[in-house]
C-alpha positions in Angstrom: 0.0 0.0 0.0 3.0 2.3 0.8 4.4 1.7 -2.3 1.3 2.5 -4.1 0.8 5.7 -2.3 4.1 6.9 -2.6 4.7 5.7 -6.4 7.9 4.1 -5.1 9.3 0.5 -5.7 11.6 1.3 -2.9 9.9 1.8 0.4 11.2 2.3 4.3 9.1 2.5 7.0 9.5 2.3 10.8 8.2 -1.0 12.6 7.2 -1.3 16.1 8.8 -4.3 18.0 8.7 -5.4 21.6 12.7 -4.1 22.1 13.3 -7.0 25.0 16.2 -9.0 24.5 15.7 -12.5 25.1 18.8 -13.2 26.5 18.6 -10.4 29.4 18.3 -12.3 32.5 14.8 -11.9 34.2 13.2 -10.1 31.1 10.0 -11.7 31.7 9.6 -10.3 35.1 10.6 -6.7 34.4 7.6 -4.3 33.9 7.1 -1.5 31.9 7.6 -1.1 28.0 10.5 -1.7 25.9 8.9 -1.1 22.8 11.3 0.2 19.8 10.5 1.5 16.4 13.1 0.3 13.5 13.4 0.8 9.8 12.2 -1.6 7.5 13.2 -1.7 3.8 11.4 -3.2 1.2 11.5 -3.5 -2.6 7.8 -3.7 -4.2 7.8 -5.4 -7.6 4.4 -6.1 -9.1 5.9 -9.2 -11.1 6.9 -10.9 -8.0 5.1 -13.8 -6.8 3.1 -12.8 -3.6 4.1 -16.0 -1.4 7.9 -15.9 -2.5 8.0 -12.1 -1.5 6.2 -12.6 1.6 8.6 -15.5 2.6 11.7 -13.1 2.0 10.0 -10.5 4.1 9.3 -12.8 7.0 13.1 -14.5 6.6 14.6 -10.8 7.1 12.1 -9.6 9.7 13.2 -12.9 11.9 17.0 -12.0 11.0 16.6 -8.4 12.4 14.9 -9.4 15.5 18.5 -9.8 17.1 18.6 -5.7 16.6 15.3 -4.8 18.0 16.3 -3.7 21.2 19.0 -1.2 19.5 18.6 2.6 20.1 17.7 4.4 16.9 20.9 6.7 17.4 22.9 3.2 16.7 20.8 2.4 13.8 21.1 5.8 12.1 24.8 5.7 12.7 24.8 1.9 11.1 22.8 3.2 8.1 24.4 5.2 5.0 22.3 8.3 5.8 23.5 11.3 6.6 22.9 12.7 10.1 19.9 13.9 11.1 18.0 12.5 8.0 14.9 10.7 9.1 14.9 6.8 8.9 11.4 6.6 8.0 8.4 8.8 7.4 5.6 6.2 7.9 5.1 3.8 11.1 3.4 0.4 11.2 2.2 -0.6 14.4 0.8 -4.3 14.4 -1.0 -5.4 17.7 -1.6 -8.7 18.5 -4.7 -9.1 20.9 -6.5 -11.9 22.2 -10.4 -11.9 21.6 -11.2 -14.6 24.2 -14.8 -15.0 22.4 -13.1 -15.9 19.1 -10.8 -18.5 20.5 -13.4 -20.3 22.5 -15.1 -20.7 19.0 -12.1 -21.3 17.0 -12.9 -18.3 15.0 -10.6 -15.7 13.6 -11.8 -12.1 13.0 -9.8 -9.6 11.5 -11.2 -5.6 11.5 -9.8 -3.2 9.2 -8.6 -0.4 11.5 -6.6 2.8 10.4 -5.4 5.8 12.3 -3.0 8.5 11.2 -1.2 11.0 13.4 1.8 13.1 13.3 4.7 11.8 15.5 5.0 13.0 19.1 8.7 12.8 18.8 11.6 13.0 16.2 12.7 9.8 14.7 16.3 11.2 14.3 18.5 12.1 17.5 
């Protein structure tokens, strides 16, 4: 959708991740948010087969999980972008919430939701 709306095949957006390093002792008992937003870069080519493309995206996302606790200032430094250049203009937040009623009946319910608002904090240091 972002590719379609911007007219670009190469798109970058921020994806919100848990940010909890699994190797941190006692991480499951620490209270408070660890969320982080990291850049995701995708090349959208209409001629690609959907399942193969989605598989590649999933493989890359699994690989990048080891960086989900990395501060954006480090990610900015690792990137090839000049200092103070935004890492992304759009953010995707995916919420996976349990629906007790659907689970009991074995049903999957999908709701369409959309919200747009300006960032409350800058995405660059």
